[in-house]
N, C-alpha and C positions, 0 to 999 in steps of 0.2 A: 602634465605629470610634473611633480616637484623635481628640481635639479638633484641628481644623485649625490649622496653624501657617503662618506666611509661607513662601512657596515657597523662599526662600533657606535656611531651616532644613531643608527636606525634600528638596530636589532638588540634586544635583550631577552634573556630567558626569564619568564615569570611563571609562577604557579599560584593559581587560586586554591583556597583551601578545599580539599576533597575533590578537585578536578585535575585534569591532565595538564602537565607542563607543555607549553607551546611557545613558538617564537612570537614575541610581541613586535608589532610593526605599525606604521602609520595607519594601515587599513584596519587592523584589529583594534587599535586604540579608538579610531573613529567609530567603529561598530559598537564597542563597549559604551562609549559616550552616548550614542544614539539609543542604546538599550536603557541606560539610566534616565535619559530625558523623555523617551517616547515609547520604545518597543516593549519595555517592561509593563507599562500600564496597558498597552494594547493587548499583550498576552493575557493579562489577568481579565480583561474584558471578555476576550474570546473564551477563556476557560470557564468563566462564570456564566456565560450566556450561549451554551451550545444549542445546535438545532439538528433535527433529524434529517436523514437523506430525503432529498426532493423538496424540502420545505425550509431551506437555509436562507430565508428572505432577508433577515436582519444581518446575518453574517455577510451575505453577498453585497448588501447595500453598504456596509461599513468598509468592505474591501474595495468596492468601486470608489468610494469617497477617498480612502487613503491613497489609492493608486493614482487617481486624478490629481490629488493634491501634490503628489510627488512629481507630476509633469507628464504622465502617460495619457494617451488617447484611450478612453475606456468605453467598452461596449458591454452592457448587461443583458441578461436574458438569453444567453447562448446555451442551447440544450437544456432549457428550463431555467435554473437559477445560476448557471455558469457565468463567469465574468472573464473577459479578455482585455488585456491592457497592452498597448503597443507603443514603443518608443523608437522612432526612426532617427538614426544618428549618422547619416551619410552612407557611403558605399560599404559593402561588406556582407557577411553572411547573415542569415536570419536564424536566431537561436530561440528555442522555446524553453521556458521553465514552468513546470506545473506544480501546484500545491492543491491538495484536497481539503475540504472544509467541513464535512459533516461529522456530527457526533453519533452516539449510540444510545439505545434505550436501556441505560444502566443507571442505577441510583448510586451516586458517588459517596464513598465511605473512606476517602483518602485522609481526612482530618485536616486538609489544607484550609487556611483562613479564607481563601477565595474559592472554595469548593462550590461546584454547581448545585443549586437548589431548583433548577429549571425543570418544568414539565411541559409537555407539548402533546398535541393530538397526533397520533401515528396516522400518516396519510393512507396506510394500507388497511389497518384494522379499525381505525376510528376510536381506539382506546386512548385515554390520557395516560401517558407514561413518563417516568423520570428520564432526563437526558443528561449525558456526561460526555466530555471529551476523554474517553477511555482508551484512545489509540494515538493521541499526540497530534491530531490534525491542527490543534491550536498552535503548536510549535511551527508547523509547516506554513500556515498562512501569515503568522507573525514574521517569520523569516523571509517570506516573499515580499512583504512590505519593506523590511530592512534591506533586502536586495535591491528593490526598486529605488529606494532613497540613495543607496551607495552608488548605483550605476548612474543616476542623474548627477550626483556630486562629482563623478569621475568622467563625465562626458568627453572631456578634452583628451582622454587617454585611450579611447576605443572608437571603432567605427563599425557600423552595421545596424541591424534591427533586432530589438529585443521584444519578444512576445511572452507575456506572463499569463498563464492559464490558471484561473481559480475554479477548480472542478467540484461539482456537487456529487453526492451519492456514490462515493467510492465504496462505502461499507456495504452497499447492495450491488456493487459492480455494475452500475447502470450509467453513471455520470459521464465517463469518458466516451462511451459509445454514443450517448445522447448528444454530446457536443460534436462528435464527428458526423453524426447523422444530420446535424444542423449546419453542415458544410463549413466546418471550422477552417480548414485549410483553403478552401475555395474563397472564403471571405477575407481571411487575414494573411494568407501565404503559407506555403509549405516549408517547414523548418529544414535547415541544413543539418542541424544537430538538435538534440533534445536532452534536457536535464531534469531530474527530480530527485528528492531524497525522502527518507522516512526516519523519524527519530526512533530510537530503540532503547527500551528499558534494560536490555540485556547487553548493552555496550557502554563502556566507561564514558562519563560525561566529558564532552569536548573532543572525543576521538572520532575518527571517520573510518567507516568500513566500505571497501569497494572490491568487487570481484570481476574477473574477466568474463564470466559466463552468466549464470542465472541467479540473481539475488532473490527472486521470488518465483514460486511455482505457478504453473497453470492449474486451474481448478475447474472441474466440471461437476455440476450438480445433476445427479442421475436418479430417476425413479424407475423401478422395475415393477410393473403391474402383472401379478400372477392370477390367471383366471382358472379356478377350479370348478368342481361340480359339487354343490352342496348336498349334505346327507345327514342322517342321524349319527351321532357319535358312537352308537352301538352297532351301526351297520356301515363301517368304513368301506366295505366292498361295493357299496352302492354309489360312491362318489369318487371324486378326485381331490385329495386333500392339498390345498394350496400352502398350508403351513409346513407340511413335510417337504413339499417341493421347494418352498422358500428356504428352509433350513439347508437343503442339499445345495441350492444355489449359493447361499452364504459361504458354505464350506468350500465349494469349488472355486469361488472368487479368490480365496486366499492363495491359490496356486499362481495367479497372474504375476504377482510381484516376485514370489519365491522361485518360480520355475520358468517364467517367460521373459523376464527382464535380465540383462547382464547384471552380475552382482554389484558392479560399480555404478550402475544406472539407477538413480533413486526413483521411487514411485510409491504411491499410497492408494489403496482401495479400502475405504472404511464404510461399513454398513452402519449408519447411525440410527436407523429407525426400522422397526419391523412391526407392521400393523396388520392384524387379521383377527377375525372371529368376534363373537358377541356373547357366547355362553359355553359352559363346560361341556355340554353334550350335543353341541351342534358343530358339524364340519362345515366351515364357511365356504362360500364360492369365490372368495377373493382375498388376496393378500398383497400388500404393497411394501416394498423395500425402498429405503431412501439412502443414497450413497453420496459420499464426496470422493472424488478421484483427483489425485495430485500428480504433477509431473514437472520436469525441468527442461524438456525439449519436445518438439512437435512429434518426433518419431515415437517417443515413449507414450505420448498422449494417444496416438493412433493404436498402438499395441494394446493399451489398456481398454480403450473404448471398444475396439473390435473384439477383444477377448470377452468383455462383459456381454456383448450382443450374442456371441457364439455360445457362451456358457448358458445364458438364460434360455435361449431358444432350444438348444439341444437337451438341456435338462428337462424341459417341457416334453420333448419327444420321448425321453427316457421314461417319463411318467405316463406316457400313453396318450398325451393330448393331441388332438388333430391340429393341422397347420393353422386353422383359423382361430384356435384357442391358445396358441403359444404365448408365453410371457412377452409383454411389450416393454421395450427399453426406450425411455423418454429422456432426452438431454435438455436441461433447462436453458433458457436464454440468459440466465445469470452466470453462464460459464465464461471463463477467461483463459486466453493462452498464457504460456509462461512469459515472465519478464526476462528478456535476454539482453545483456549489455553488449554493445559493440566492443569487441576485444581491443582493437587498435585505439579506440577512443578512451577506453578505461585505462589502458597502459599509459596513454599520454597524460591523462588527468592525474593519475597516481603520481607520476613523476613531478608534475607541476605542484601538487599539494605537498609532496615531500620537500621540494626545493623552496617553496614559499612559506610553508607553515611549520616545518620542522621534521626532523628524522623520526620523531616518536609520535607523529600525528595519527598514524594508522593503527587501528585496533586489530589484534590477532584473535579476538574471540570468534569462534566458529558459529555460523548460522545453522542451528540444528533443526529448525522447523521447516514446514512446507507451506507457510503462509502465502496467500495469493494477492494479486493487485490487478486493477483494471487499466493501469498505465499502458500496457502493451497495445491497447486500441489506438493510442496516439502514434505508435512507432512501428507497427507491423505491416499495415497496408494503407498508404505506401510505407516502404521501409525507411525509417529515419534512424541514422546512427545515434545512439543514445546511451546515457549512463544513469542508472538509478543507484544511488549510494545510501549509506546509513550514517546517521549522526547519533552519537551516544547521549544518553539522558540520565544515567545513574552515577552518582559519585563513586570513584574507584574504591574508596574505603568501604563502601557498603558491600562490595563483592568479597572483600576480606572478611567482613563480619559473617557473611554466609558460609564461607569456607571454614570458619571457626565454630559453626553450629548455630548461627543466628537465623532469623526468619528469612525465607527466600524473597527475592525481589519480585514484587507483584508483576504478573504478565500483562500484556495488552489485553484490553476488553474486560479486565478485572475491575470491580468497584473500588479496589485499593490502589489502582494504577496511578502513578504520579511521576512527573519528570522534574528534574532540577532545571528551571527554565532558562536562566541566564546563559550558562555554558552551551545548552542545546540550541537556543535561538541564535546566539552570536556566532557559534561555530557553523551553523547552517548557512548563515549569511556569508561568512568569510569564505567557506568552501565554495559556495555558489559563485560569488563575485570573483574569486581567484580563478575559477574555471572559465567564467565568461570573459575575463580580461585576456586569457590565453586564446580563446576561440574567436574573439572579436578584436584582433590587433588593429592599432591605429594605421589607417591607410596613408601612404606618402602624400 
């Protein structure tokens, strides 16, 4: 570590146009220079060349090459296309940092000069579809490379082991579990702490968001299969109408959040699809409801899932169905638990970021959504103290334009989605490296 100098020599307050003011330091200066020389080009490559979940072959190969060039021991093919890079630097804790790398089947309409024109065969449907980084995973993997390069450059200032996880298939919530099923921790070690971040178009570029509890919801994909008795539409008494029963179930489900959860305990039960019938005058013998169920803690998850089971079965009994014909509730394997930050670790890192990066580094913008993540598969069993934070990606001035009646900021997964890359990538690197240096202190 360089010999300490008076703060006046090391720290100055700078503001990039349209981004957040922050403390400039040797670390932030080095990251900015690395962006201008290398990371900026790398981001544009990733953005213009996205790949779908489970088939991120070129992305994984480029990440493996970049991390090996930085000085890490790299293993590819973990859980499919996943990449793990390890740097051992003496005695100390083992810290994991995860970045997801898959794109989405979306045609980009952002207007960026480096916009994706890529197409790819969907491994599930076999269809050729457009592909776009419409969620910011290009920021995540570029920042992971930047983090690797900084941590190698700063090897004399820290001790321990750093494990970088390049995860596939987050968008289909399959990749984290696939890597764990491939014995991730048995092969590379169980982390003492875990870190990850997500860029957000709803947070000011260059700012950080961190919460002591749940930054991302748990999500369950649920199907309710309703078995009726088919009949002529003119003779409803001859059958059991699954559409009427389905409608009753949909309405009854609305009471789960409003009447069974405490008012300050968030939850969502949305029926996104209702399929039944083939013709005007035919009472079908089957209906299918498709639900998404969101929660921010495991107790709420149990309340909602148990309630869905109870309502579906007992509404079937109300309709007069025998026990062997009651509605079936099927929970998909694409379900994920909530992302829950370790409170003590979150408070520790918040203080570090404020001390090292400036008093205005944190964003106060509330997280109003119930988006989900598969990162908890890395941290729930076994329990790993972890923090999943947010890095802003939209210039602060753009939010002022919105408040003045301008166009809204495009959401994630929109074909119009775009991030201001430099402040997002560099702040992602700086926040991660700052956290790592605190968690991996130099041993005597």
